[in-house]
C-alpha positions in Angstrom: 239.4 -113.0 -12.9 239.3 -113.0 -9.1 241.9 -111.2 -7.1 243.4 -114.5 -6.0 243.7 -115.7 -9.6 245.3 -112.3 -10.5 247.8 -112.6 -7.7 248.7 -116.2 -8.8 249.2 -114.9 -12.3 251.5 -112.1 -11.2 253.4 -114.4 -8.9 254.1 -116.8 -11.7 255.1 -114.0 -14.0 257.5 -112.4 -11.6 258.9 -115.2 -9.5 259.7 -118.9 -9.5 256.7 -119.7 -7.3 253.6 -121.3 -8.8 251.0 -119.5 -6.6 250.7 -116.5 -4.3 250.0 -118.9 -1.4 253.3 -120.8 -2.1 255.1 -117.4 -2.0 253.5 -116.7 1.4 254.4 -120.1 2.7 258.1 -120.1 1.7 260.2 -121.7 4.4 262.7 -120.1 6.6 263.4 -116.4 6.6 262.7 -116.0 2.9 261.1 -112.8 1.8 260.8 -111.7 -1.8 262.9 -108.8 -3.3 260.8 -106.9 -5.8 261.7 -103.9 -7.9 258.9 -101.5 -7.2 260.4 -98.2 -8.0 261.3 -97.1 -11.5 264.7 -95.9 -12.4 265.1 -92.3 -13.6 263.2 -91.9 -16.9 261.0 -95.0 -16.5 257.3 -94.8 -16.0 255.7 -95.7 -12.7 253.4 -98.1 -14.6 256.4 -100.3 -15.5 256.4 -101.9 -12.1 252.7 -101.9 -11.3 252.5 -105.7 -11.0 255.5 -105.7 -8.7 253.9 -103.1 -6.4 250.6 -104.9 -6.4 252.3 -108.2 -5.5 254.4 -106.5 -2.8 251.4 -104.7 -1.3 249.3 -108.0 -1.3 252.2 -110.0 0.2 252.8 -107.4 3.0 249.1 -107.3 3.9 248.7 -111.0 3.9 251.7 -111.6 6.1 250.6 -108.9 8.5 247.1 -110.4 8.7 248.5 -113.8 9.7 251.0 -112.3 12.2 254.2 -113.0 10.2 256.7 -110.2 10.4 258.2 -110.8 6.9 257.7 -108.1 4.4 258.9 -107.6 0.8 262.3 -106.0 0.3 261.5 -103.2 -2.2 264.1 -101.6 -4.3 
């Protein structure tokens, strides 16, 4: 599986978007909110997909000069 296919799969799993590209191209001031930090007692691995998607989103938006970033909680 390529990284693009993996990001598409994670995007579909976590959001209502059908691809990573559609998430990047969301209109207006939309930026995703992703739970990237575990609550007390939860393992860090619980939110590994969310962190991967958030990191990829932030990097892709920065590379294209868009100032939107993921809201991480």
